[in-house]
C-alpha positions as CSV (number, residue, x, y, z in Angstrom):
1,M,144.7,152.3,190.7
2,K,141.5,150.2,191.0
3,T,139.5,153.3,191.5
4,T,140.8,154.7,188.2
5,H,139.9,151.5,186.4
6,F,136.5,151.6,187.9
7,F,136.0,155.2,186.9
8,I,137.1,154.6,183.3
9,F,134.8,151.6,183.1
10,F,131.9,153.6,184.5
11,L,132.5,156.4,182.1
12,L,132.6,154.0,179.1
13,V,129.3,152.4,180.2
14,L,127.8,155.9,180.6
15,I,128.9,157.0,177.2
16,W,127.6,153.8,175.6
17,A,124.2,154.1,177.3
18,C,123.8,157.6,176.1
19,N,124.4,156.6,172.5
20,D,122.0,153.6,172.6
21,K,118.8,155.5,172.3
22,E,115.7,153.6,171.0
23,K,114.5,154.8,167.7
24,I,110.9,154.8,166.7
25,S,110.5,152.8,163.5
26,P,107.9,154.7,161.5
27,M,107.7,152.0,158.9
28,H,107.9,148.3,159.0
29,P,110.9,147.0,157.1
30,E,108.4,145.8,154.5
31,N,109.6,147.3,151.2
32,W,106.5,148.9,149.7
33,S,108.4,150.0,146.6
34,K,108.8,146.3,145.6
35,R,105.0,146.0,145.8
36,T,104.2,149.0,143.6
37,A,101.4,148.2,141.1
38,V,100.1,150.1,138.1
39,I,96.4,150.0,137.8
40,S,94.9,150.9,134.5
41,E,91.9,153.3,134.5
42,T,90.1,150.9,132.2
43,D,90.3,148.0,134.7
44,T,87.0,146.9,136.1
45,L,88.0,146.8,139.7
46,E,85.7,147.3,142.7
47,H,86.7,150.1,145.0
48,G,86.4,150.1,148.8
49,K,87.5,151.8,151.9
50,S,88.0,150.4,155.4
51,Y,88.5,151.9,158.9
52,L,90.6,150.1,161.5
53,S,90.8,151.3,165.2
54,V,94.3,150.9,166.7
55,Y,95.6,151.5,170.2
56,S,99.1,152.9,170.8
57,Q,98.2,153.3,174.4
58,I,95.4,152.3,176.7
59,Y,94.4,153.7,180.1
60,S,95.5,151.9,183.2
61,I,94.1,152.5,186.7
62,S,92.8,155.9,185.7
63,E,92.6,158.4,182.9
64,H,95.9,159.9,184.1
65,K,98.0,156.7,183.6
66,T,98.5,155.0,180.2
67,H,100.1,151.8,179.2
68,N,102.0,151.7,175.8
69,L,101.3,148.9,173.3
70,T,103.0,147.5,170.2
71,A,100.6,147.3,167.3
72,M,100.8,144.9,164.4
73,I,98.5,145.9,161.5
74,S,97.8,143.1,159.2
75,L,96.8,143.6,155.5
76,R,95.5,140.3,154.2
77,N,94.3,139.2,150.8
78,T,91.6,136.6,151.4
79,S,91.3,135.5,147.8
80,E,92.9,132.2,146.7
81,T,93.1,133.2,143.1
82,D,93.1,137.0,142.6
83,T,95.7,139.7,143.3
84,I,94.2,142.7,145.1
85,Y,95.5,146.3,145.4
86,V,95.8,148.6,148.4
87,L,95.7,152.2,147.3
88,R,96.5,153.8,150.6
89,A,97.2,153.0,154.3
90,D,97.0,156.2,156.3
91,Y,97.6,156.4,160.1
92,Y,95.8,159.0,162.2
93,D,96.0,160.0,165.9
94,T,93.3,160.3,168.5
95,H,92.4,163.7,167.3
96,G,92.1,162.8,163.6
97,K,95.5,164.3,162.7
98,S,97.4,162.5,160.0
99,I,100.6,160.9,161.4
100,R,102.0,159.1,158.4
101,K,101.1,157.6,155.0
102,Y,102.7,154.3,154.4
103,F,102.9,154.4,150.6
104,D,101.9,156.9,147.9
105,K,101.4,154.5,145.0
106,P,99.1,151.4,144.9
107,V,100.6,148.2,146.2
108,F,99.6,144.6,145.4
109,L,98.9,141.6,147.6
110,A,99.2,138.3,145.8
111,P,96.5,135.6,146.5
112,M,96.5,134.7,150.2
113,E,99.4,137.1,151.0
114,T,99.7,139.2,154.1
115,A,101.7,142.4,154.6
116,E,102.3,144.1,158.0
117,I,102.7,147.5,159.5
118,I,104.3,147.6,162.9
119,I,103.9,150.4,165.3
120,D,106.5,150.2,168.1
121,E,105.6,150.3,171.7
122,I,107.6,153.5,172.2
123,D,105.7,155.2,169.4
124,I,102.8,156.8,171.2
125,S,102.1,159.4,168.5
126,G,98.7,157.8,167.9
127,G,97.5,157.9,171.4
128,T,94.5,156.0,172.8
129,G,92.3,156.4,169.8
130,S,94.5,156.1,166.8
131,N,93.2,154.6,163.5
132,F,93.9,153.7,159.9
133,I,92.0,154.3,156.7
134,F,92.7,151.7,153.9
135,E,91.6,152.3,150.4
136,W,91.6,149.2,148.1
137,K,90.5,147.7,144.8
138,T,89.7,144.1,144.0
139,P,88.7,142.3,140.8
140,L,84.9,141.9,140.4
141,N,83.4,139.1,142.6
142,C,86.7,138.8,144.6
143,S,86.6,138.6,148.3
144,E,87.4,141.8,150.2
145,P,90.7,142.3,151.9
146,L,90.9,141.8,155.7
147,F,92.5,144.4,157.9
148,E,93.2,143.6,161.5
149,G,95.2,145.0,164.4
150,V,96.9,143.0,167.1
151,M,98.0,145.1,170.1
152,N,100.2,143.7,172.8
153,S,102.6,144.4,175.6
154,T,104.3,142.6,178.4
155,M,105.5,143.9,181.8
156,G,107.2,141.5,184.1
157,Q,105.2,138.3,184.1
158,Q,102.0,140.0,182.9
159,G,101.0,140.1,179.2
160,L,98.2,142.0,177.5
161,S,96.9,141.3,174.0
162,F,93.8,142.0,172.0
163,T,92.6,142.4,168.4
164,T,90.6,144.8,166.3
165,H,88.9,144.3,163.0
166,A,88.4,146.8,160.2
167,K,84.9,148.0,159.2
168,R,84.1,148.8,155.6
169,I,83.0,152.4,155.3
170,K,82.6,152.7,151.5
């Protein structure tokens, strides 16, 4: 009788474990549609483009072993007074292939506001040389937005964390 109970318990645990697969979250729960902005063609906004390097994985011990990382991409409005607009946030893999576009309409960031994009540790689609292109517009004489990446991981009692900063390319 005890063997039967054990077998049933083991079978239930096995079924539960098979259904509990981790899902890659391609988008942070940030609701981009609530941030949609309409920008008039007649607005006198300055246009810019920034490149941000991001690491989904890093090499460990050799080129044949990698370590997965969680990446938090931070989109920051550094102005205390002006709303800014992000026209696109596109994610590319190591080979320059587009992985995903986070929104297809301009979004706004209120003064001093921060929005985030999270790339889960199990999402290794970007590889060791992934990156973002951000296109943005700001009012004249407004400070530029700040785009940063924070990558981290923990294994056992070891932790790894580092940052990257975007470079304006246009």
